[in-house]
All heavy atoms as TSV, in Angstrom:
chain	resi	resn	atom	element	x	y	z
A	1	MET	N	N	50.117	60.145	34.089
A	1	MET	CA	C	49.878	61.580	34.200
A	1	MET	C	C	48.464	61.848	34.400
A	1	MET	O	O	47.696	61.224	33.676
A	1	MET	CB	C	50.517	62.189	33.010
A	1	MET	CG	C	50.119	63.769	32.925
A	1	MET	SD	S	51.252	64.952	33.510
A	1	MET	CE	C	52.850	64.379	32.809
A	2	ALA	N	N	48.075	62.604	35.335
A	2	ALA	CA	C	46.686	62.982	35.483
A	2	ALA	C	C	46.489	64.473	35.132
A	2	ALA	O	O	47.391	65.406	35.595
A	2	ALA	CB	C	46.325	62.671	37.040
A	3	VAL	N	N	45.484	64.847	34.532
A	3	VAL	CA	C	45.068	66.279	34.307
A	3	VAL	C	C	43.916	66.505	35.120
A	3	VAL	O	O	42.827	65.901	35.073
A	3	VAL	CB	C	44.780	66.535	32.838
A	3	VAL	CG1	C	44.200	67.907	32.725
A	3	VAL	CG2	C	45.969	66.256	31.980
A	4	VAL	N	N	44.023	67.470	36.141
A	4	VAL	CA	C	42.940	67.833	36.990
A	4	VAL	C	C	42.271	69.139	36.527
A	4	VAL	O	O	42.987	70.233	36.413
A	4	VAL	CB	C	43.538	68.128	38.443
A	4	VAL	CG1	C	42.357	68.464	39.432
A	4	VAL	CG2	C	44.239	66.891	38.941
A	5	LYS	N	N	40.966	69.075	36.214
A	5	LYS	CA	C	40.202	70.228	35.739
A	5	LYS	C	C	39.435	70.817	36.835
A	5	LYS	O	O	39.079	72.048	36.899
A	5	LYS	CB	C	39.238	69.737	34.645
A	5	LYS	CG	C	40.006	69.295	33.406
A	5	LYS	CD	C	38.955	69.069	32.315
A	5	LYS	CE	C	39.782	68.734	31.046
A	5	LYS	NZ	N	38.856	68.443	29.915
A	6	LYS	N	N	39.053	70.060	37.921
A	6	LYS	CA	C	38.307	70.528	39.070
A	6	LYS	C	C	38.640	69.641	40.317
A	6	LYS	O	O	38.679	68.293	40.066
A	6	LYS	CB	C	36.976	70.629	38.662
A	6	LYS	CG	C	35.916	71.138	39.788
A	6	LYS	CD	C	34.509	71.216	39.285
A	6	LYS	CE	C	33.658	71.766	40.470
A	6	LYS	NZ	N	32.322	71.746	40.147
A	7	PHE	N	N	38.615	70.218	41.438
A	7	PHE	CA	C	38.761	69.483	42.664
A	7	PHE	C	C	37.460	69.421	43.329
A	7	PHE	O	O	36.609	70.283	43.214
A	7	PHE	CB	C	39.691	70.101	43.681
A	7	PHE	CG	C	41.107	70.096	43.223
A	7	PHE	CD1	C	41.749	71.079	42.556
A	7	PHE	CD2	C	41.968	68.920	43.441
A	7	PHE	CE1	C	43.034	71.080	42.293
A	7	PHE	CE2	C	43.166	68.880	43.093
A	7	PHE	CZ	C	43.831	69.981	42.511
A	8	SER	N	N	37.215	68.266	44.045
A	8	SER	CA	C	36.001	68.317	45.030
A	8	SER	C	C	36.630	68.405	46.414
A	8	SER	O	O	37.605	67.786	46.768
A	8	SER	CB	C	35.190	66.976	44.840
A	8	SER	OG	O	35.950	65.921	45.160
A	9	VAL	N	N	36.187	69.272	47.148
A	9	VAL	CA	C	36.698	69.491	48.480
A	9	VAL	C	C	35.954	68.723	49.522
A	9	VAL	O	O	34.848	68.689	49.611
A	9	VAL	CB	C	36.541	71.066	48.903
A	9	VAL	CG1	C	37.104	71.316	50.268
A	9	VAL	CG2	C	37.133	72.030	47.779
A	10	GLU	N	N	36.825	68.019	50.312
A	10	GLU	CA	C	36.244	67.040	51.414
A	10	GLU	C	C	36.947	67.425	52.662
A	10	GLU	O	O	38.066	68.014	52.735
A	10	GLU	CB	C	36.514	65.680	50.959
A	10	GLU	CG	C	35.846	65.158	49.650
A	10	GLU	CD	C	36.245	63.789	49.417
A	10	GLU	OE1	O	36.925	63.049	50.093
A	10	GLU	OE2	O	35.786	63.335	48.298
A	11	GLU	N	N	36.289	67.015	53.716
A	11	GLU	CA	C	36.799	67.196	55.024
A	11	GLU	C	C	37.936	66.168	55.355
A	11	GLU	O	O	38.011	65.055	54.688
A	11	GLU	CB	C	35.700	66.941	56.054
A	11	GLU	CG	C	34.619	68.141	56.062
A	11	GLU	CD	C	35.125	69.473	56.413
A	11	GLU	OE1	O	35.987	69.617	57.269
A	11	GLU	OE2	O	34.725	70.303	55.662
A	12	GLN	N	N	38.861	66.540	56.218
A	12	GLN	CA	C	39.861	65.703	56.541
A	12	GLN	C	C	39.381	64.353	57.304
A	12	GLN	O	O	38.534	64.507	58.230
A	12	GLN	CB	C	40.923	66.235	57.419
A	12	GLN	CG	C	42.093	65.416	57.829
A	12	GLN	CD	C	43.083	66.119	58.798
A	12	GLN	OE1	O	42.988	67.368	58.876
A	12	GLN	NE2	N	44.004	65.339	59.407
A	13	ASN	N	N	39.739	63.207	56.734
A	13	ASN	CA	C	39.174	61.994	57.473
A	13	ASN	C	C	40.377	61.130	58.130
A	13	ASN	O	O	40.150	60.049	58.533
A	13	ASN	CB	C	38.423	61.217	56.434
A	13	ASN	CG	C	39.117	60.770	55.265
A	13	ASN	OD1	O	40.345	60.994	55.210
A	13	ASN	ND2	N	38.463	60.218	54.247
A	14	SER	N	N	41.538	61.528	58.000
A	14	SER	CA	C	42.711	60.743	58.441
A	14	SER	C	C	43.731	61.589	58.911
A	14	SER	O	O	44.068	62.682	58.448
A	14	SER	CB	C	43.197	59.861	57.176
A	14	SER	OG	O	44.401	59.161	57.721
A	15	ARG	N	N	44.396	61.232	60.026
A	15	ARG	CA	C	45.573	61.915	60.514
A	15	ARG	C	C	46.960	61.215	60.398
A	15	ARG	O	O	47.818	61.554	61.017
A	15	ARG	CB	C	45.271	62.187	62.091
A	15	ARG	CG	C	44.097	63.103	62.253
A	15	ARG	CD	C	44.054	63.628	63.660
A	15	ARG	NE	N	42.734	64.463	63.925
A	15	ARG	CZ	C	42.672	65.689	63.687
A	15	ARG	NH1	N	43.663	66.332	63.297
A	15	ARG	NH2	N	41.614	66.413	63.927
A	16	ILE	N	N	46.763	60.259	59.543
A	16	ILE	CA	C	48.061	59.459	59.312
A	16	ILE	C	C	49.043	60.305	58.453
A	16	ILE	O	O	48.659	61.022	57.521
A	16	ILE	CB	C	47.693	58.197	58.447
A	16	ILE	CG1	C	46.788	57.216	59.256
A	16	ILE	CG2	C	49.034	57.520	58.149
A	16	ILE	CD1	C	46.283	56.096	58.401
A	17	GLY	N	N	50.294	60.354	58.948
A	17	GLY	CA	C	51.362	61.151	58.270
A	17	GLY	C	C	51.637	60.481	57.005
A	17	GLY	O	O	51.428	59.330	56.677
A	18	HIS	N	N	52.384	61.363	56.085
A	18	HIS	CA	C	52.812	60.892	54.817
A	18	HIS	C	C	54.448	60.953	54.813
A	18	HIS	O	O	54.973	61.763	55.479
A	18	HIS	CB	C	52.227	61.702	53.686
A	18	HIS	CG	C	50.857	61.586	53.520
A	18	HIS	ND1	N	50.230	60.551	52.838
A	18	HIS	CD2	C	49.772	62.356	54.024
A	18	HIS	CE1	C	48.909	60.634	52.910
A	18	HIS	NE2	N	48.618	61.712	53.611
A	19	THR	N	N	54.928	60.176	53.957
A	19	THR	CA	C	56.339	60.269	53.749
A	19	THR	C	C	56.817	61.483	52.928
A	19	THR	O	O	56.225	61.829	51.926
A	19	THR	CB	C	56.845	58.882	52.938
A	19	THR	OG1	O	56.285	57.944	53.692
A	19	THR	CG2	C	58.333	58.842	52.923
A	20	GLU	N	N	57.840	62.101	53.471
A	20	GLU	CA	C	58.251	63.378	52.715
A	20	GLU	C	C	59.061	62.974	51.462
A	20	GLU	O	O	59.743	61.917	51.470
A	20	GLU	CB	C	59.282	64.193	53.658
A	20	GLU	CG	C	59.666	65.498	53.212
A	20	GLU	CD	C	60.467	66.253	54.123
A	20	GLU	OE1	O	60.159	66.269	55.327
A	20	GLU	OE2	O	61.507	66.879	53.677
A	21	CYS	N	N	58.818	63.642	50.402
A	21	CYS	CA	C	59.579	63.520	49.133
A	21	CYS	C	C	59.951	64.822	48.491
A	21	CYS	O	O	59.475	65.921	48.964
A	21	CYS	CB	C	58.769	62.655	48.282
A	21	CYS	SG	S	57.351	63.442	47.573
A	22	HIS	N	N	60.794	64.740	47.460
A	22	HIS	CA	C	61.105	66.040	46.703
A	22	HIS	C	C	59.985	66.114	45.662
A	22	HIS	O	O	59.403	65.247	45.107
A	22	HIS	CB	C	62.465	65.712	45.891
A	22	HIS	CG	C	62.899	66.801	45.078
A	22	HIS	ND1	N	63.213	68.089	45.508
A	22	HIS	CD2	C	62.867	66.943	43.693
A	22	HIS	CE1	C	63.531	68.759	44.450
A	22	HIS	NE2	N	63.250	68.140	43.396
A	23	GLY	N	N	59.713	67.451	45.310
A	23	GLY	CA	C	58.688	67.734	44.468
A	23	GLY	C	C	59.192	68.883	43.542
A	23	GLY	O	O	60.038	69.731	43.963
A	24	THR	N	N	58.724	69.014	42.319
A	24	THR	CA	C	59.103	70.125	41.470
A	24	THR	C	C	57.656	70.553	40.884
A	24	THR	O	O	56.686	69.940	40.857
A	24	THR	CB	C	59.914	69.725	40.218
A	24	THR	OG1	O	59.250	68.644	39.362
A	24	THR	CG2	C	61.261	69.220	40.682
A	25	ILE	N	N	57.823	71.826	40.489
A	25	ILE	CA	C	56.559	72.495	39.850
A	25	ILE	C	C	57.094	73.315	38.703
A	25	ILE	O	O	58.111	73.873	38.698
A	25	ILE	CB	C	55.920	73.456	40.880
A	25	ILE	CG1	C	54.584	73.915	40.362
A	25	ILE	CG2	C	56.786	74.587	41.304
A	25	ILE	CD1	C	53.683	74.651	41.463
A	26	ARG	N	N	56.165	73.219	37.575
A	26	ARG	CA	C	56.631	74.036	36.478
A	26	ARG	C	C	55.391	74.483	35.524
A	26	ARG	O	O	54.305	73.901	35.815
A	26	ARG	CB	C	57.546	73.150	35.510
A	26	ARG	CG	C	56.753	71.890	34.937
A	26	ARG	CD	C	57.677	71.006	34.134
A	26	ARG	NE	N	58.297	70.106	35.058
A	26	ARG	CZ	C	59.174	69.275	34.710
A	26	ARG	NH1	N	59.697	69.168	33.464
A	26	ARG	NH2	N	59.746	68.424	35.645
A	27	ALA	N	N	55.552	75.602	34.934
A	27	ALA	CA	C	54.667	76.151	34.188
A	27	ALA	C	C	54.811	75.526	32.596
A	27	ALA	O	O	55.900	75.750	32.209
A	27	ALA	CB	C	54.616	77.638	34.050
A	28	ILE	N	N	53.829	74.908	32.053
A	28	ILE	CA	C	54.026	74.342	30.872
A	28	ILE	C	C	52.844	74.641	29.849
A	28	ILE	O	O	51.826	75.143	30.325
A	28	ILE	CB	C	54.138	72.835	30.885
A	28	ILE	CG1	C	52.898	72.081	31.434
A	28	ILE	CG2	C	55.414	72.378	31.695
A	28	ILE	CD1	C	52.865	70.540	31.359
A	29	GLU	N	N	53.077	74.400	28.670
A	29	GLU	CA	C	52.073	74.554	27.615
A	29	GLU	C	C	51.966	73.453	26.693
A	29	GLU	O	O	53.113	73.105	26.248
A	29	GLU	CB	C	52.345	75.911	26.809
A	29	GLU	CG	C	51.137	76.271	25.980
A	29	GLU	CD	C	51.341	77.795	25.359
A	29	GLU	OE1	O	51.925	78.607	25.988
A	29	GLU	OE2	O	50.735	77.975	24.257
A	30	VAL	N	N	50.938	72.878	26.424
A	30	VAL	CA	C	50.740	71.702	25.563
A	30	VAL	C	C	49.581	71.970	24.591
A	30	VAL	O	O	48.519	72.331	24.935
A	30	VAL	CB	C	50.442	70.424	26.394
A	30	VAL	CG1	C	50.175	69.229	25.361
A	30	VAL	CG2	C	51.511	70.109	27.278
A	31	ASP	N	N	49.927	71.933	23.219
A	31	ASP	CA	C	48.933	72.265	22.196
A	31	ASP	C	C	48.236	73.572	22.479
A	31	ASP	O	O	46.954	73.651	22.404
A	31	ASP	CB	C	47.962	71.127	22.164
A	31	ASP	CG	C	48.649	69.816	21.589
A	31	ASP	OD1	O	49.697	69.903	20.891
A	31	ASP	OD2	O	48.170	68.721	22.037
A	32	GLY	N	N	48.863	74.579	23.024
A	32	GLY	CA	C	48.293	75.853	23.252
A	32	GLY	C	C	47.492	75.996	24.510
A	32	GLY	O	O	46.998	77.125	24.806
A	33	GLU	N	N	47.539	74.955	25.398
A	33	GLU	CA	C	46.806	74.968	26.631
A	33	GLU	C	C	47.826	75.068	27.723
A	33	GLU	O	O	48.754	74.244	27.674
A	33	GLU	CB	C	45.833	73.780	26.813
A	33	GLU	CG	C	45.080	73.890	28.078
A	33	GLU	CD	C	44.065	72.862	28.274
A	33	GLU	OE1	O	43.896	71.824	27.456
A	33	GLU	OE2	O	43.215	72.823	29.235
A	34	LYS	N	N	47.623	76.000	28.699
A	34	LYS	CA	C	48.644	76.184	29.791
A	34	LYS	C	C	48.205	75.383	31.022
A	34	LYS	O	O	47.024	75.128	31.274
A	34	LYS	CB	C	48.701	77.662	30.143
A	34	LYS	CG	C	49.233	78.481	29.089
A	34	LYS	CD	C	49.356	79.921	29.517
A	34	LYS	CE	C	50.050	80.714	28.431
A	34	LYS	NZ	N	50.145	82.161	28.840
A	35	PHE	N	N	49.245	74.829	31.604
A	35	PHE	CA	C	48.982	74.021	32.861
A	35	PHE	C	C	49.999	74.342	33.928
A	35	PHE	O	O	51.117	74.820	33.520
A	35	PHE	CB	C	49.189	72.524	32.546
A	35	PHE	CG	C	48.325	71.856	31.491
A	35	PHE	CD1	C	48.571	71.890	30.112
A	35	PHE	CD2	C	47.046	71.370	31.867
A	35	PHE	CE1	C	47.838	71.433	29.301
A	35	PHE	CE2	C	46.218	70.791	31.067
A	35	PHE	CZ	C	46.532	70.830	29.702
A	36	ILE	N	N	49.790	74.045	35.054
A	36	ILE	CA	C	50.814	74.083	36.168
A	36	ILE	C	C	51.043	72.540	36.394
A	36	ILE	O	O	50.095	71.814	36.725
A	36	ILE	CB	C	50.374	74.754	37.444
A	36	ILE	CG1	C	50.228	76.281	37.270
A	36	ILE	CG2	C	51.325	74.460	38.663
A	36	ILE	CD1	C	51.552	76.921	36.843
A	37	GLN	N	N	52.294	71.995	36.357
A	37	GLN	CA	C	52.516	70.633	36.589
A	37	GLN	C	C	53.368	70.410	37.852
A	37	GLN	O	O	54.326	71.118	38.060
A	37	GLN	CB	C	53.343	70.063	35.420
A	37	GLN	CG	C	53.614	68.560	35.543
A	37	GLN	CD	C	54.185	67.904	34.268
A	37	GLN	OE1	O	53.586	68.060	33.202
A	37	GLN	NE2	N	55.195	67.182	34.458
A	38	ILE	N	N	52.890	69.462	38.629
A	38	ILE	CA	C	53.486	69.213	39.861
A	38	ILE	C	C	53.953	67.747	39.818
A	38	ILE	O	O	53.208	66.814	39.529
A	38	ILE	CB	C	52.525	69.273	41.123
A	38	ILE	CG1	C	51.956	70.639	41.234
A	38	ILE	CG2	C	53.189	68.850	42.380
A	38	ILE	CD1	C	50.764	70.842	42.220
A	39	ASP	N	N	55.178	67.504	40.060
A	39	ASP	CA	C	55.963	66.157	40.004
A	39	ASP	C	C	56.433	65.868	41.374
A	39	ASP	O	O	57.005	66.759	41.983
A	39	ASP	CB	C	56.941	66.121	38.966
A	39	ASP	CG	C	56.591	66.419	37.548
A	39	ASP	OD1	O	55.498	65.911	37.127
A	39	ASP	OD2	O	57.411	67.015	36.756
A	40	THR	N	N	56.304	64.594	41.764
A	40	THR	CA	C	56.916	64.130	42.878
A	40	THR	C	C	57.838	62.931	42.624
A	40	THR	O	O	57.691	62.305	41.584
A	40	THR	CB	C	55.856	63.600	43.941
A	40	THR	OG1	O	55.158	62.592	43.541
A	40	THR	CG2	C	54.886	64.783	44.359
A	41	TYR	N	N	58.919	62.829	43.480
A	41	TYR	CA	C	59.944	61.864	43.275
A	41	TYR	C	C	60.003	60.965	44.454
A	41	TYR	O	O	59.647	61.363	45.619
A	41	TYR	CB	C	61.184	62.589	42.916
A	41	TYR	CG	C	61.145	63.419	41.649
A	41	TYR	CD1	C	60.571	64.732	41.712
A	41	TYR	CD2	C	61.498	62.873	40.568
A	41	TYR	CE1	C	60.461	65.480	40.679
A	41	TYR	CE2	C	61.426	63.660	39.323
A	41	TYR	CZ	C	60.951	64.952	39.344
A	41	TYR	OH	O	60.693	65.643	38.247
A	42	GLY	N	N	60.567	59.783	44.203
A	42	GLY	CA	C	60.673	58.770	45.257
A	42	GLY	C	C	61.295	59.334	46.566
A	42	GLY	O	O	62.278	60.048	46.693
A	43	SER	N	N	60.752	58.887	47.707
A	43	SER	CA	C	61.168	59.319	49.075
A	43	SER	C	C	62.632	58.592	49.358
A	43	SER	O	O	62.886	57.640	48.660
A	43	SER	CB	C	60.197	59.010	50.152
A	43	SER	OG	O	59.970	57.572	50.205
A	44	LYS	N	N	63.089	58.933	50.451
A	44	LYS	CA	C	64.386	58.428	50.897
A	44	LYS	C	C	64.206	56.837	51.208
A	44	LYS	O	O	65.145	56.080	51.151
A	44	LYS	CB	C	65.001	59.153	52.154
A	44	LYS	CG	C	65.311	60.501	51.824
A	44	LYS	CD	C	65.885	61.116	53.102
A	44	LYS	CE	C	66.248	62.611	52.871
A	44	LYS	NZ	N	66.706	63.343	53.908
A	45	GLU	N	N	63.040	56.378	51.489
A	45	GLU	CA	C	62.690	55.044	51.840
A	45	GLU	C	C	62.622	54.184	50.565
A	45	GLU	O	O	62.548	52.938	50.726
A	45	GLU	CB	C	61.459	54.927	52.737
A	45	GLU	CG	C	61.722	55.433	54.213
A	45	GLU	CD	C	61.729	56.960	54.266
A	45	GLU	OE1	O	61.064	57.627	53.435
A	45	GLU	OE2	O	62.355	57.510	55.090
A	46	ARG	N	N	62.406	54.788	49.456
A	46	ARG	CA	C	62.117	53.945	48.219
A	46	ARG	C	C	63.486	53.507	47.593
A	46	ARG	O	O	64.451	54.085	47.764
A	46	ARG	CB	C	61.344	54.776	47.342
A	46	ARG	CG	C	59.967	55.161	47.727
A	46	ARG	CD	C	59.120	55.710	46.753
A	46	ARG	NE	N	58.803	54.841	45.586
A	46	ARG	CZ	C	58.163	55.129	44.482
A	46	ARG	NH1	N	57.650	56.352	44.457
A	46	ARG	NH2	N	57.984	54.334	43.501
A	47	GLU	N	N	63.267	52.402	46.929
A	47	GLU	CA	C	64.464	51.748	46.316
A	47	GLU	C	C	65.051	52.758	45.168
A	47	GLU	O	O	66.414	52.916	45.257
A	47	GLU	CB	C	64.095	50.532	45.494
A	47	GLU	CG	C	65.175	49.746	44.866
A	47	GLU	CD	C	64.777	48.464	44.187
A	47	GLU	OE1	O	63.695	48.048	44.331
A	47	GLU	OE2	O	65.695	47.827	43.632
A	48	PHE	N	N	64.329	53.411	44.417
A	48	PHE	CA	C	64.843	54.363	43.481
A	48	PHE	C	C	64.339	55.818	44.039
A	48	PHE	O	O	63.317	56.201	43.611
A	48	PHE	CB	C	64.215	54.038	42.077
A	48	PHE	CG	C	64.642	52.803	41.562
A	48	PHE	CD1	C	63.673	51.688	41.516
A	48	PHE	CD2	C	65.905	52.382	41.195
A	48	PHE	CE1	C	63.964	50.416	41.118
A	48	PHE	CE2	C	66.330	51.193	40.807
A	48	PHE	CZ	C	65.237	50.118	40.799
A	49	GLN	N	N	65.333	56.365	44.719
A	49	GLN	CA	C	64.853	57.746	45.372
A	49	GLN	C	C	64.604	58.819	44.521
A	49	GLN	O	O	63.791	59.636	44.783
A	49	GLN	CB	C	66.033	58.120	46.353
A	49	GLN	CG	C	66.119	57.073	47.560
A	49	GLN	CD	C	67.211	57.491	48.450
A	49	GLN	OE1	O	67.764	58.622	48.471
A	49	GLN	NE2	N	67.636	56.546	49.344
A	50	ASN	N	N	65.323	59.025	43.441
A	50	ASN	CA	C	65.014	60.119	42.569
A	50	ASN	C	C	64.157	59.967	41.290
A	50	ASN	O	O	64.139	60.628	40.372
A	50	ASN	CB	C	66.249	60.831	42.167
A	50	ASN	CG	C	67.159	61.372	43.338
A	50	ASN	OD1	O	66.409	62.036	44.166
A	50	ASN	ND2	N	68.384	61.289	43.457
A	51	LYS	N	N	63.501	58.793	41.308
A	51	LYS	CA	C	62.630	58.324	40.177
A	51	LYS	C	C	61.411	59.116	40.224
A	51	LYS	O	O	60.656	59.222	41.382
A	51	LYS	CB	C	62.460	56.850	40.218
A	51	LYS	CG	C	61.571	56.350	39.010
A	51	LYS	CD	C	61.377	54.895	39.111
A	51	LYS	CE	C	60.433	54.429	37.932
A	51	LYS	NZ	N	60.047	53.109	38.148
A	52	LEU	N	N	60.820	59.587	39.072
A	52	LEU	CA	C	59.557	60.246	39.080
A	52	LEU	C	C	58.495	59.275	39.514
A	52	LEU	O	O	58.377	58.172	39.113
A	52	LEU	CB	C	59.229	60.670	37.587
A	52	LEU	CG	C	57.912	61.480	37.421
A	52	LEU	CD1	C	57.854	62.795	38.146
A	52	LEU	CD2	C	57.743	61.605	35.912
A	53	SER	N	N	57.654	59.869	40.440
A	53	SER	CA	C	56.785	58.998	41.095
A	53	SER	C	C	55.272	59.319	40.611
A	53	SER	O	O	54.535	58.337	40.195
A	53	SER	CB	C	56.652	59.114	42.655
A	53	SER	OG	O	55.798	58.332	43.254
A	54	GLN	N	N	54.953	60.667	40.754
A	54	GLN	CA	C	53.597	61.015	40.393
A	54	GLN	C	C	53.676	62.419	39.662
A	54	GLN	O	O	54.507	63.219	39.984
A	54	GLN	CB	C	52.666	61.144	41.510
A	54	GLN	CG	C	52.506	59.888	42.304
A	54	GLN	CD	C	51.780	60.060	43.681
A	54	GLN	OE1	O	51.639	61.174	44.116
A	54	GLN	NE2	N	51.400	58.977	44.240
A	55	SER	N	N	52.765	62.615	38.693
A	55	SER	CA	C	52.620	63.964	38.045
A	55	SER	C	C	51.169	64.341	37.952
A	55	SER	O	O	50.375	63.533	37.613
A	55	SER	CB	C	53.156	63.845	36.607
A	55	SER	OG	O	54.543	63.650	36.588
A	56	LEU	N	N	50.997	65.563	38.295
A	56	LEU	CA	C	49.570	66.144	38.147
A	56	LEU	C	C	49.744	67.457	37.307
A	56	LEU	O	O	50.534	68.234	37.537
A	56	LEU	CB	C	49.019	66.690	39.446
A	56	LEU	CG	C	48.653	65.480	40.548
A	56	LEU	CD1	C	48.195	66.179	41.874
A	56	LEU	CD2	C	47.434	64.719	39.914
A	57	ARG	N	N	48.785	67.548	36.317
A	57	ARG	CA	C	48.785	68.763	35.514
A	57	ARG	C	C	47.425	69.461	35.887
A	57	ARG	O	O	46.344	68.939	35.789
A	57	ARG	CB	C	48.689	68.507	34.028
A	57	ARG	CG	C	50.185	68.170	33.525
A	57	ARG	CD	C	50.215	68.116	32.062
A	57	ARG	NE	N	51.534	67.716	31.599
A	57	ARG	CZ	C	51.806	67.415	30.417
A	57	ARG	NH1	N	50.899	67.309	29.484
A	57	ARG	NH2	N	53.058	67.162	30.100
A	58	LEU	N	N	47.513	70.722	36.374
A	58	LEU	CA	C	46.356	71.445	36.741
A	58	LEU	C	C	46.061	72.469	35.656
A	58	LEU	O	O	46.809	73.236	35.207
A	58	LEU	CB	C	46.584	72.147	38.092
A	58	LEU	CG	C	47.091	71.442	39.345
A	58	LEU	CD1	C	47.356	72.311	40.439
A	58	LEU	CD2	C	46.130	70.196	39.530
A	59	THR	N	N	44.633	72.441	35.274
A	59	THR	CA	C	44.245	73.537	34.432
A	59	THR	C	C	44.260	74.789	35.157
A	59	THR	O	O	44.266	74.796	36.451
A	59	THR	CB	C	42.830	73.170	33.921
A	59	THR	OG1	O	41.997	73.121	34.991
A	59	THR	CG2	C	42.828	71.831	33.088
A	60	GLU	N	N	43.961	75.897	34.579
A	60	GLU	CA	C	43.812	77.185	35.110
A	60	GLU	C	C	42.800	77.254	36.148
A	60	GLU	O	O	42.951	77.709	37.271
A	60	GLU	CB	C	43.606	78.339	34.186
A	60	GLU	CG	C	43.619	79.690	34.726
A	60	GLU	CD	C	43.416	80.804	33.729
A	60	GLU	OE1	O	43.182	80.538	32.628
A	60	GLU	OE2	O	43.295	81.916	34.176
A	61	ALA	N	N	41.596	76.600	35.939
A	61	ALA	CA	C	40.528	76.537	36.846
A	61	ALA	C	C	40.840	75.701	38.032
A	61	ALA	O	O	40.606	76.152	39.179
A	61	ALA	CB	C	39.185	75.904	36.156
A	62	ALA	N	N	41.516	74.601	37.841
A	62	ALA	CA	C	41.870	73.753	39.017
A	62	ALA	C	C	42.946	74.479	39.829
A	62	ALA	O	O	42.902	74.560	41.142
A	62	ALA	CB	C	42.409	72.453	38.646
A	63	PHE	N	N	43.816	75.221	39.184
A	63	PHE	CA	C	44.900	75.856	39.981
A	63	PHE	C	C	44.271	76.954	40.714
A	63	PHE	O	O	44.660	77.243	41.898
A	63	PHE	CB	C	45.986	76.405	38.993
A	63	PHE	CG	C	46.876	77.379	39.597
A	63	PHE	CD1	C	47.953	76.867	40.420
A	63	PHE	CD2	C	46.815	78.778	39.479
A	63	PHE	CE1	C	48.887	77.706	41.034
A	63	PHE	CE2	C	47.610	79.600	40.150
A	63	PHE	CZ	C	48.755	79.059	40.905
A	64	ASN	N	N	43.397	77.765	40.149
A	64	ASN	CA	C	42.730	78.773	40.989
A	64	ASN	C	C	41.891	78.326	42.140
A	64	ASN	O	O	41.901	78.917	43.159
A	64	ASN	CB	C	41.929	79.654	40.004
A	64	ASN	CG	C	42.672	80.490	39.026
A	64	ASN	OD1	O	43.829	80.857	39.368
A	64	ASN	ND2	N	42.212	80.780	37.889
A	65	GLN	N	N	41.240	77.180	41.996
A	65	GLN	CA	C	40.490	76.547	43.007
A	65	GLN	C	C	41.530	76.162	44.145
A	65	GLN	O	O	41.256	76.361	45.355
A	65	GLN	CB	C	39.772	75.415	42.453
A	65	GLN	CG	C	38.877	74.738	43.489
A	65	GLN	CD	C	38.146	73.502	43.013
A	65	GLN	OE1	O	38.464	72.968	41.900
A	65	GLN	NE2	N	37.293	72.943	43.721
A	66	LEU	N	N	42.597	75.526	43.742
A	66	LEU	CA	C	43.680	75.207	44.807
A	66	LEU	C	C	44.263	76.285	45.459
A	66	LEU	O	O	44.386	76.356	46.760
A	66	LEU	CB	C	44.736	74.288	44.060
A	66	LEU	CG	C	45.875	73.834	45.027
A	66	LEU	CD1	C	45.330	72.845	45.910
A	66	LEU	CD2	C	46.891	73.177	44.099
A	67	LYS	N	N	44.519	77.360	44.709
A	67	LYS	CA	C	45.135	78.626	45.335
A	67	LYS	C	C	44.183	79.277	46.274
A	67	LYS	O	O	44.493	79.639	47.496
A	67	LYS	CB	C	45.489	79.590	44.207
A	67	LYS	CG	C	46.111	80.848	44.648
A	67	LYS	CD	C	46.560	81.706	43.506
A	67	LYS	CE	C	45.442	82.517	42.971
A	67	LYS	NZ	N	45.927	83.560	41.915
A	68	LYS	N	N	42.861	79.346	45.975
A	68	LYS	CA	C	41.866	79.874	46.928
A	68	LYS	C	C	41.766	79.135	48.208
A	68	LYS	O	O	41.749	79.827	49.200
A	68	LYS	CB	C	40.512	79.990	46.158
A	68	LYS	CG	C	39.433	80.517	46.946
A	68	LYS	CD	C	38.115	80.627	46.229
A	68	LYS	CE	C	36.965	81.228	47.134
A	68	LYS	NZ	N	35.712	80.647	47.076
A	69	LEU	N	N	41.677	77.763	48.068
A	69	LEU	CA	C	41.531	76.901	49.278
A	69	LEU	C	C	42.759	77.026	50.059
A	69	LEU	O	O	42.709	77.154	51.295
A	69	LEU	CB	C	41.338	75.435	48.783
A	69	LEU	CG	C	41.225	74.456	50.038
A	69	LEU	CD1	C	39.995	74.761	50.829
A	69	LEU	CD2	C	41.213	73.038	49.399
A	70	GLY	N	N	44.024	77.114	49.525
A	70	GLY	CA	C	45.268	77.276	50.331
A	70	GLY	C	C	45.246	78.541	50.982
A	70	GLY	O	O	45.665	78.610	52.196
A	71	GLU	N	N	44.756	79.669	50.323
A	71	GLU	CA	C	44.691	80.967	50.976
A	71	GLU	C	C	43.816	80.985	52.100
A	71	GLU	O	O	44.061	81.574	53.167
A	71	GLU	CB	C	44.407	82.045	49.977
A	71	GLU	CG	C	45.512	82.410	48.973
A	71	GLU	CD	C	45.173	83.265	47.832
A	71	GLU	OE1	O	43.924	83.508	47.567
A	71	GLU	OE2	O	46.059	83.633	47.127
A	72	GLU	N	N	42.685	80.366	52.042
A	72	GLU	CA	C	41.567	80.254	53.105
A	72	GLU	C	C	42.124	79.444	54.229
A	72	GLU	O	O	41.930	79.683	55.434
A	72	GLU	CB	C	40.387	79.741	52.624
A	72	GLU	CG	C	39.652	80.662	51.535
A	72	GLU	CD	C	38.443	80.046	50.925
A	72	GLU	OE1	O	38.240	78.820	51.087
A	72	GLU	OE2	O	37.780	80.655	50.227
A	73	HIS	N	N	42.859	78.361	53.901
A	73	HIS	CA	C	43.352	77.483	54.884
A	73	HIS	C	C	44.554	77.984	55.751
A	73	HIS	O	O	44.523	77.898	56.980
A	73	HIS	CB	C	43.763	76.149	54.330
A	73	HIS	CG	C	44.310	75.108	55.271
A	73	HIS	ND1	N	43.455	74.446	56.118
A	73	HIS	CD2	C	45.594	74.608	55.441
A	73	HIS	CE1	C	44.219	73.651	56.875
A	73	HIS	NE2	N	45.448	73.726	56.493
A	74	PHE	N	N	45.384	78.568	55.117
A	74	PHE	CA	C	46.709	79.016	55.837
A	74	PHE	C	C	46.556	80.543	56.221
A	74	PHE	O	O	47.196	80.880	57.058
A	74	PHE	CB	C	47.870	79.074	54.747
A	74	PHE	CG	C	48.338	77.643	54.557
A	74	PHE	CD1	C	48.078	76.986	53.270
A	74	PHE	CD2	C	48.896	76.839	55.427
A	74	PHE	CE1	C	48.424	75.680	52.973
A	74	PHE	CE2	C	49.291	75.462	55.195
A	74	PHE	CZ	C	49.029	74.927	53.920
């Protein structure tokens, strides 16, 4: 599990596509600190398709940074 406190913004350097997978998002609180957690699960091509693959916990600052970048991009 990774906790992201801040992102560094970089330019796109690859146009390689990624495999689609299922993801979930949840609002959680741990020891009084709030996070947005994003979990991804194995793609259709993986041996264990519904197995938890990756988890990211975003602090409020990281979430706000991601939200701002998304709004500017889209």
